[in-house]
N, C-alpha and C positions, 0 to 999 in steps of 0.2 A: 632693518637696523640702519640708523643714520650713520653718516661718515664724518670725518674731520671737517670737510667742507660745510656740511649742514650745521655742525656745531659752531663753526666760525661765523657763518651767515646769521645764525640765531643770536649769538652773542653780539654781533655787530648791530643787528636790529634792536636788541634790547638796550644797547648803549647809544642808540640813535646816531650811528656812524655810517657814512656812505662808504662804498668800496674805495673811493678816492681818499677819504679821511684815514681809513685804515692803512692804505698803501703809503700815504705820507708819513704816518707814524712809524711804519716799518721800513721806510726808505726803499720802497719798491714801486712798481707801477700798478695801476688799477687793473690792467689785463691779467697780471699775475694773480691778484686777489680773485678775480673772476674765475680764472682757471682752477685755483685751489678750491673755491666754493662749489664749482660744478663737478669736481672730482677728476678733472683732466690733468691735474698736476698734483703730485705728492709734496709733502714737506718733510724737512729734516727735523730731528729733535730740537736742534738749535732754533730753527724758525718757529716751531711749536712753542718753545719757551718764550720767544719774543712776543708772539701773539698772545699767549697767556698773560704775560706781563702788561700788555696794553689793556687787557680787561681786568687786571687786578686779581687774577686767580692763579692757583698753582697749576703747573702743566699737567699734573695728574688729573685734575678736575676737567681740563680740556679733553683729555683722552677718555675720561668717563662719559662726558657728554657725547663724544663721537661713537661710543660703543653701545650706549643704552638709549632706549626710548625714554622720553621725559618722565612718564609715570613710573617706569621701572627704576629709573635713577633715583627718584624720590624715595621709593621703598628701600633701595639699597643703601642710600645715605642714612636713612632713619635706622636701619639695622646696624650699620657701622657705628652710629652714635650711641645706640643702646649698648652695644658690646663694649665700646671704649669707656662708657660711663658706668657699666655694670647695672644698667636699668632694664626694666621689662617694657616700659612704654616711653615714648617721647611725645611731648605735646606741650601746650601752653602751661605755664606755671599756675598752680592753684594757690591762692592766698588763703592762709588760715587766719581766723580771727584770733587776735591776741587774747590769751586767757587773762581775765582780770583777777588781780590779787585782792582777795577780801580778807 
């Protein structure tokens, strides 16, 4: 199971930010980011919220990323979407041909 540090490192990579870039945005030092990502330093909820804000995601999603393997997370998010929308499947929209009026 990944941890919060793995989730942050993954998001940072996805957003093409260096540890220094993230540290600058959070007004902290690069070694602090390195310690968080390596699991040698924990973070408070307030710090997690600030990190989530940098990446434009809710803090709950950051915690989900920290708790789930990527494939398992996709399945869980799809299930949550189906349940919230009352749907049986989630996927690309299928366009119907407009019925012609004769």
